[in-house]
N, C-alpha and C positions, 0 to 999 in steps of 0.2 A: 161134927159141921153142920152150921146151920146156914140157910138161904139169907141173902140180904137183898133188900131193894135198890133199884139203880135210881138214884138221883138225877135230877136234872143236869148236873154237873159232871154226870159220868159214874164210874162204878165206886162204891165205898172204898176206902184206902184199905189195902191189904185183901181186898175181895179177888177172886179168881172167876173170870167172864168165860163161860162155856156156851157154845151155841149148839143147842140140840135139835137135830133133824129128825122128824118121824116120818115113816115111809108105810105106805098101804093102811092095812087096819090100825096101825099105832097113830096114824094122821087123822083117820076118821075118829080115833075113840080121844085124842087129844084136841081137835077141832082146829088145829092150826099147823102148817105145814112146817113151821120152825119157831124158835124161840131164845131168848137169850136168857141164861140161869145165872146168878151171881152167888159163889159159895165164899163165905167168910172162911178167913185163915187164921184162927186164934193161934197166939203165939207163932205165927208163921208156919205152922204146919200146912203140909200140902193137901188138898181134897183130893178124893178118890173118886173113881166111876159108881161106886156104890152112894157116895155124898151126891152126886149130880142126879142119879135117878131118882133119890129121895126127894132132893129139891123139885124136880119135875113134878113128881108124884103129887106134892104138898100144892102146887099151881093147878091141879086138876081133879076132877071128879072122879067116881069109881070105876067110869068106862074104861079110863086109861089103867087105873089099878088093875083090872081084869086082864088086860091085855098084855101089861108090861112082864109078869113072869116068865112068858113063854118067848118073850123077845132076845134077840142076839143083839150086840152093841159093836159098833168100829169107834176107834178113838182114832181122829185124825188119818182115816183110811185102813187101820190095822184092826183086826179082830181082837176083841178082850176077851181073854179067857178068865181072869181073875178080876173080880169087881174091886179088889183092893189096889188095882192100878193106879197109880197117882196121875193126877190131871195137871197139865201145863197150863199157862195163862193163854187164853185166846183159843183154846181146842176147839175141836168140833166133834161133836158126840152123836152117832147116827143110831136110832131106834129103829131095829128091823124085826117085824114079825116075822112067824114062820111064812113062807110062800108057797102055795099050792101051783103045781104046773106038771106039764107031761111033756 
């Protein structure tokens, strides 16, 4: 899958829009609290969580690339155990770095 850019008229035809929200250290590394990532759907194939992560990384520098491997993810509020999980249109992917606490 490849990322596609959003046009002034909206998402490219056949693209899946994913809202990516960053928390804590991931937010600091990304420099934004959230963003929309558009994923191409060649031949109607559904994009995966892995595709969304790759597209998000392509939009940022190495700071996010250093944080992302340690992160866990929620897709529409459900923990992602398999990054091959298919992403439905207009989904929300939360990027959660490890949290410290006591």
